[in-house]
LOLOPA-577353 format. One record per residue (C-alpha): z, x, y; residue number from 1; residue in three letters. Coordinates in nm, 4 decimals. Example, Ala and Ser with C-alpha at 12.3 -4.5 7.8 and 13.67 -1.06 7.14 Angstrom:
R        z        x        y pos code
R   0.7800   1.2300  -0.4500   1  ala
R   0.7140   1.3670  -0.1060   2  ser
This chain:
R        z        x        y pos code
R  -2.1737   0.4985  -1.5681   1  met
R  -1.9017   0.5602  -1.2939   2  lys
R  -1.7952   0.9156  -1.2331   3  ser
R  -1.4566   0.8121  -1.1205   4  tyr
R  -1.1497   0.6235  -1.2418   5  ser
R  -1.0340   0.2913  -1.1028   6  leu
R  -0.7182   0.4792  -0.9762   7  asn
R  -0.9321   0.7274  -0.7888   8  glu
R  -1.1044   0.4367  -0.6348   9  leu
R  -0.7833   0.2653  -0.5238  10  met
R  -0.6532   0.6052  -0.3894  11  val
R  -0.9579   0.6568  -0.1870  12  ala
R  -0.9453   0.3067  -0.0628  13  ser
R  -0.5833   0.3585   0.0402  14  ala
R  -0.6656   0.7005   0.2057  15  ala
R  -0.9208   0.5156   0.4267  16  arg
R  -0.6488   0.2964   0.5677  17  glu
R  -0.4824   0.6081   0.7355  18  ile
R  -0.6094   0.7002   1.0746  19  arg
R  -0.5927   1.0452   1.2240  20  asp
R  -0.2703   1.1212   1.4059  21  gly
R  -0.0737   0.8287   1.2606  22  glu
R   0.2775   0.8301   1.1342  23  val
R   0.2758   0.7093   0.7762  24  val
R   0.5636   0.6044   0.5426  25  phe
R   0.3955   0.7339   0.2132  26  val
R   0.5487   0.5674  -0.0738  27  gly
R   0.5332   0.6531  -0.4416  28  met
R   0.2629   0.6833  -0.7025  29  arg
R  -0.0864   0.6391  -0.5732  30  leu
R  -0.0064   0.6651  -0.2061  31  pro
R   0.1220   1.0127  -0.2651  32  leu
R  -0.2257   1.1217  -0.3477  33  ile
R  -0.3803   0.8958  -0.0713  34  ala
R  -0.1793   1.0848   0.1936  35  phe
R  -0.3149   1.4173   0.0635  36  val
R  -0.6770   1.2821   0.0588  37  val
R  -0.6514   1.1559   0.4115  38  ala
R  -0.5144   1.4911   0.5257  39  lys
R  -0.7885   1.6834   0.3714  40  arg
R  -1.0783   1.4572   0.4848  41  thr
R  -1.0658   1.2344   0.7863  42  his
R  -0.7050   1.2343   0.9132  43  ala
R  -0.5802   1.6109   0.9424  44  pro
R  -0.3184   1.5149   1.2106  45  asn
R  -0.1620   1.2307   1.0066  46  ala
R   0.2186   1.2779   0.9605  47  val
R   0.3897   1.1684   0.6303  48  gly
R   0.7396   1.0239   0.6158  49  leu
R   0.9310   0.9953   0.2877  50  phe
R   1.2275   0.7655   0.2449  51  glu
R   1.4636   1.0382   0.1413  52  asn
R   1.4482   1.1980   0.4924  53  gly
R   1.1457   1.4265   0.4441  54  val
R   0.8843   1.4677   0.7236  55  ile
R   0.5587   1.6478   0.6434  56  arg
R   0.2642   1.7392   0.8617  57  thr
R   0.1165   1.9197   0.5607  58  thr
R   0.0832   1.7862   0.2028  59  pro
R   0.3098   1.9365  -0.0533  60  ala
R   0.1688   2.2523  -0.2063  61  gly
R   0.1853   2.0959  -0.5682  62  glu
R   0.1593   1.7648  -0.7094  63  leu
R   0.4960   1.5689  -0.6813  64  ile
R   0.6284   1.3009  -0.8910  65  tyr
R   0.9079   1.1808  -0.6740  66  thr
R   0.9818   1.2222  -0.3159  67  met
R   1.2719   1.4476  -0.3851  68  ala
R   1.0761   1.7079  -0.5780  69  asp
R   1.1187   2.0581  -0.4593  70  pro
R   0.7551   2.1035  -0.3762  71  pro
R   0.7995   1.8008  -0.1217  72  asn
R   1.0796   2.0039   0.0481  73  ile
R   0.9332   2.3307   0.0614  74  leu
R   0.7259   2.3684   0.3770  75  gly
R   0.8465   2.0202   0.5076  76  ala
R   0.8494   1.9904   0.8938  77  thr
R   1.1911   1.8267   0.8754  78  gln
R   1.4360   1.7326   0.6087  79  cys
R   1.6602   1.4628   0.7627  80  leu
R   1.8676   1.1822   0.6024  81  asp
R   1.7533   0.8359   0.5287  82  met
R   1.8742   0.6863   0.8563  83  leu
R   1.6797   0.9750   1.0368  84  gly
R   1.3476   0.8690   0.9129  85  val
R   1.4238   0.4819   0.8962  86  met
R   1.5018   0.4853   1.2692  87  ser
R   1.1594   0.5714   1.3517  88  leu
R   1.0714   0.2318   1.2109  89  leu
R   1.3283   0.0731   1.4633  90  gln
R   1.1802   0.2412   1.7557  91  ser
R   0.8215   0.1267   1.6529  92  gly
R   0.6977   0.4800   1.5973  93  arg
R   0.5491   0.4262   1.2412  94  val
R   0.1876   0.3091   1.2357  95  his
R   0.1614   0.2419   0.8605  96  leu
R   0.3593   0.1932   0.5526  97  gly
R   0.2490   0.1803   0.1899  98  phe
R   0.4304  -0.0481  -0.0454  99  leu
R   0.4274  -0.1732  -0.3954 100  gly
R   0.5392  -0.4990  -0.5305 101  ala
R   0.5718  -0.7207  -0.8490 102  ala
R   0.4209  -1.0207  -0.6616 103  glu
R   0.2243  -1.0642  -0.3349 104  val
R   0.1426  -1.4133  -0.2165 105  asp
R  -0.1428  -1.5805   0.0000 106  arg
R   0.0467  -1.4930   0.3194 107  phe
R   0.1188  -1.1164   0.2173 108  gly
R   0.4876  -1.1787   0.1518 109  asn
R   0.6202  -0.9361  -0.1323 110  leu
R   0.8639  -0.9807  -0.4091 111  asn
R   1.0374  -0.6887  -0.5699 112  ser
R   1.3567  -0.8710  -0.6512 113  thr
R   1.3100  -1.1099  -0.9375 114  glu
R   1.0159  -1.2683  -1.1253 115  val
R   1.0632  -1.6332  -1.2712 116  arg
R   0.8458  -1.6857  -1.5700 117  gly
R   0.8334  -1.8636  -1.9061 118  pro
R   1.1114  -1.6291  -2.0479 119  lys
R   1.3332  -1.6971  -1.7524 120  gly
R   1.4246  -1.4718  -1.4723 121  val
R   1.3405  -1.0959  -1.4900 122  val
R   1.5503  -0.8977  -1.2386 123  arg
R   1.3800  -0.5915  -1.0717 124  leu
R   1.5009  -0.2964  -0.8584 125  pro
R   1.4864  -0.4772  -0.5223 126  gly
R   1.3880  -0.3681  -0.1729 127  ser
R   1.4880  -0.0146  -0.1343 128  gly
R   1.3212   0.0527   0.2155 129  gly
R   1.0400  -0.1753   0.1584 130  ala
R   1.1956  -0.4638   0.3636 131  cys
R   1.2331  -0.2274   0.6652 132  asp
R   0.8793  -0.1045   0.6439 133  ile
R   0.7444  -0.4573   0.6109 134  ala
R   0.9505  -0.5718   0.9070 135  ser
R   0.9271  -0.2886   1.1440 136  leu
R   0.6013  -0.0856   1.0701 137  ala
R   0.3144  -0.1622   1.2918 138  gln
R   0.1236  -0.2673   0.9616 139  arg
R   0.1503  -0.2268   0.5998 140  phe
R  -0.0580  -0.1937   0.2988 141  val
R   0.0322  -0.2958  -0.0569 142  val
R  -0.1152  -0.1672  -0.3734 143  leu
R  -0.0963  -0.3743  -0.7022 144  leu
R  -0.2776  -0.5042  -1.0241 145  glu
R  -0.4803  -0.8001  -0.9737 146  his
R  -0.3758  -1.0996  -1.1934 147  gly
R  -0.2429  -1.4696  -1.1312 148  lys
R   0.1076  -1.3570  -1.2156 149  gln
R   0.1026  -1.0756  -0.9535 150  arg
R  -0.0719  -1.2896  -0.6898 151  leu
R   0.0777  -1.6241  -0.6935 152  pro
R   0.0447  -1.8804  -0.4168 153  glu
R   0.3989  -1.8219  -0.3135 154  arg
R   0.6118  -1.5325  -0.4290 155  val
R   0.9159  -1.6299  -0.6383 156  ser
R   1.1617  -1.4318  -0.4026 157  phe
R   1.0749  -1.2934  -0.0583 158  val
R   1.2052  -0.9341  -0.0746 159  thr
R   0.9918  -0.8104   0.2113 160  ser
R   0.8225  -1.0320   0.4750 161  pro
R   0.4402  -1.0598   0.5233 162  gly
R   0.3259  -1.3417   0.7443 163  asn
R   0.5860  -1.5901   0.5995 164  gly
R   0.3909  -1.9431   0.5939 165  asp
R   0.1185  -1.8514   0.8394 166  gly
R   0.0202  -1.7646   1.1855 167  ala
R   0.3064  -1.7176   1.4385 168  gly
R   0.5841  -1.6948   1.1658 169  trp
R   0.6656  -1.3361   1.2373 170  arg
R   0.7182  -1.3989   1.6196 171  lys
R   0.9454  -1.6947   1.5277 172  arg
R   1.1642  -1.4915   1.3012 173  met
R   1.2065  -1.2280   1.5657 174  gly
R   0.9953  -0.9620   1.4198 175  leu
R   0.8452  -0.7566   1.7104 176  pro
R   0.5219  -0.6418   1.5452 177  arg
R   0.3501  -0.5625   1.2159 178  gly
R   0.2671  -0.7494   0.9040 179  gly
R   0.0252  -0.7064   0.6162 180  pro
R  -0.3103  -0.5221   0.6886 181  ser
R  -0.4437  -0.5091   0.3303 182  ala
R  -0.3706  -0.5635  -0.0255 183  ala
R  -0.5536  -0.3090  -0.2464 184  ile
R  -0.5791  -0.4383  -0.5831 185  thr
R  -0.7424  -0.3368  -0.9279 186  thr
R  -1.0427  -0.5753  -0.8386 187  lys
R  -1.0867  -0.5625  -0.4705 188  gly
R  -0.9579  -0.5349  -0.1289 189  val
R  -0.7848  -0.8380   0.0479 190  leu
R  -0.7252  -0.8505   0.4131 191  arg
R  -0.5493  -1.1110   0.6325 192  phe
R  -0.6939  -1.3333   0.8978 193  gly
R  -0.5603  -1.4606   1.2262 194  asp
R  -0.3976  -1.7544   1.0518 195  asp
R  -0.1922  -1.5047   0.8290 196  gly
R  -0.3684  -1.5847   0.5171 197  glu
R  -0.5429  -1.3413   0.2831 198  ala
R  -0.9074  -1.3171   0.2202 199  tyr
R  -1.1299  -1.1085  -0.0111 200  leu
R  -1.2949  -0.8519   0.2187 201  ala
R  -1.4522  -0.6398  -0.0681 202  ser
R  -1.4938  -0.6303  -0.4329 203  lys
R  -1.4874  -0.3208  -0.6453 204  his
R  -1.8122  -0.2093  -0.8016 205  pro
R  -1.8833  -0.3709  -1.1478 206  gly
R  -1.6265  -0.6659  -1.0641 207  ile
R  -1.7596  -1.0005  -1.0689 208  asp
R  -1.6571  -1.2361  -0.7894 209  leu
R  -1.5654  -1.5183  -1.0352 210  asp
R  -1.3505  -1.2602  -1.2055 211  asp
R  -1.1531  -1.2227  -0.8810 212  ile
R  -1.1231  -1.5864  -0.7944 213  leu
R  -1.0032  -1.7048  -1.1490 214  ser
R  -0.7488  -1.4240  -1.1489 215  asn
R  -0.5912  -1.5092  -0.8087 216  thr
R  -0.2963  -1.7642  -0.8022 217  gly
R  -0.4622  -1.9824  -0.5187 218  trp
R  -0.7948  -2.0560  -0.3867 219  lys
R  -0.8814  -1.7265  -0.2444 220  leu
R  -1.1069  -1.7324   0.0588 221  arg
R  -1.3958  -1.5042   0.0497 222  val
R  -1.5361  -1.3084   0.3723 223  ser
R  -1.8673  -1.4288   0.4923 224  glu
R  -1.9447  -1.0504   0.5066 225  thr
R  -1.8118  -0.9701   0.1704 226  leu
R  -1.8966  -0.6170   0.0765 227  thr
R  -1.8599  -0.3754  -0.2292 228  glu
R  -1.5814  -0.1355  -0.1941 229  thr
R  -1.7219   0.1949  -0.1180 230  pro
R  -1.7101   0.4517  -0.4114 231  glu
R  -1.5106   0.7762  -0.3681 232  pro
R  -1.7143   1.0270  -0.1746 233  ser
R  -1.7481   1.3741  -0.3200 234  ala
R  -1.5018   1.5015  -0.0576 235  gly
R  -1.2471   1.2316  -0.1607 236  glu
R  -1.2850   1.3042  -0.5294 237  leu
R  -1.2560   1.6791  -0.4781 238  lys
R  -0.9267   1.6186  -0.2814 239  ala
R  -0.7982   1.4050  -0.5465 240  ile
R  -0.8741   1.6133  -0.8563 241  arg
R  -0.7700   1.9366  -0.6997 242  glu
R  -0.4251   1.7923  -0.6245 243  tyr
R  -0.3773   1.5717  -0.9370 244  asp
R  -0.5323   1.8249  -1.1661 245  arg
R  -0.4130   1.6618  -1.4837 246  glu
R  -0.4712   1.3003  -1.3692 247  gly
R  -0.1016   1.2150  -1.3889 248  phe
R  -0.1418   0.9483  -1.1281 249  trp
R  -0.5267   0.9053  -1.1166 250  thr
R  -0.6313   0.9094  -1.4803 251  arg
């Protein structure tokens, strides 16, 4: 029997994407906890950026539910405006951005604008700062539920660019750097090859490979060195549970 939840596994996986000393656009929900875990384990010198202008070199002292919660303001290194933090993207100083999306396709393009299904078109909140982060960060990671509707071969609408239609697309479009580094799903971790296409790098413990392949909207390639996603370590679980004591994000 597992001693951790699926969300805790995803948080630990996301935290490992953060390298020490990096400047990270933190994002909402699970990445909020991932930043804390990284700071308390392997990346003590990471710097967190929040879209509302907050910059932190230490995690908020209490669990936050939105980036504007008072604990995220208290003790912040800087409280700027949105332009102040977004300008760091333009200058190439942001190493990693965490994003969410309704859809992610085989080339890592993100849709958070509208979904077209059997019941017609469903409008969604749109980009916010996601397009800026996907376009200008040195790399980005997306977290989402694994299913055919969430992982179509092509997104219904490109809100935030990944690798477009494959290798070389970003350069042709004038994007100076970046692209998707990983998609952490509820079933595994997808990464992106030199051709820009996603492949399965690891599957979560207890998840069958056939389950992953049958719930992906295209013929997902599988790494020749496919591994099992490492379980959260004792240190990672301690950091998660000390911060999210009631399991609001990670239950």
